[in-house]
N, C-alpha and C positions, 0 to 999 in steps of 0.2 A: 338349674331348676330342680334337678334330682336331689341335690343337697338340701335345698330349701324344703322340698316336700318331705324329705326324710326327717327334718327337724319338726315340721308341722305334724306329721303322721309317722311316729317312730315305729309302729307295728306295721310291717309291709303287708300283712294279711288282712288288715282292716282299712276301711275308708277308701277302697279301690274306686268306687264311683266318684268320690270327691277328688281324688288324685286325677282321674281321667278327665273330669270336667275342667279342672284347673289347667291341665296341659292343653286341652282343646281350646279353652278361652285364650290362652297365651298364643297358640298357633294362629287362631283367627285374628287376634289383635296384631300380631306381627304381619300377617298377610295384608290386612287393611291399611296398616301404617305405610306399606310400600306403595300405596296408591294403585292397588289392583294390578299388580305386575303381570298377571296372566289373564287372557280373555276367557279362558275355559277352566273350570274346576270340575274334577271328577270326584264324586262323593257317593254317599249312601242315601241321598234324598232326605236327610235330616233337615228340619226347618232352620237350624242355625246356619246352614250353608246357602240358603236362598237369599239372593239379592246382594251377595258380596262380590260377584263377578258377573261379567256380561252374559255368559252362558254357563249353565250347569248341566253336566253330563253324569249319567249314572254309571257306576261300575257294573260289570257283567252280571253279578248275582242279583243286584237290585233292579237292573233293567229287565232281567228275565222274569222277575216276579210279576210285572205288569201283564205279560203275556199269559201267565198262569191264571190270572183273574178273569180272562175273557171267557164268557159262556156261550159259545156258538150254538145256535139252534139247528141249523142245517147240517146234515151229515158231511157234505162236501167241505163246509167251513171248518168243521171239527177235524177232518182229515188234514186240511191245510194247516191248521193251527198245530196239530201234532207234528207235522213235518217241520214247520218253522221252529218249534221248541226242540225237536231232535237235532236239527242242524245247528241251532244256536248253542246247545250244550256240547255237541260234538266239537264244534269249533273252539269253544271255551277250553275243553280238555286238550285240544291240540296246542292252544296257547300255553297252558300249564306245562305240557311236555317240552315245548320250545324254550320256555323259561329255564328248564333244567339243562337242556343241551342245545343252545342256540347255534345257528349256522346261517350264513348268507343265503344259501339255497332255500332253506326252510322259511326264512323271513320273506323271501320273494314269493314263495308258494302261498304262505298265509296271507300276504298282502293281496295277491290275486284272488284268493278264495274269499277274503273279506269283501272286496269290491263286487264280486259275483253275488 
């Protein structure tokens, strides 16, 4: 695919959006041709991912955006939202650290923390 794209778009600094769209279309086509091999797809909530699998889950960054949009009126709700967002992003950063230095003990701790 890269060789074909290089022939179609010889200047790598140009047509980046077209390259991206073609690769995305190829990936979606390959996914659908396999008869929906996975029941869950994790994506960024883009419309092209809706309806191609039984369940669509959002990646951390895109899931977190929904909580930022909540406008609580009551002070207690604002405090609770701030706590949820803080815990959410703290956990996300723990996952990033785990990705750099994984260990079975940290995996178990993160799993328990996620369930909590």
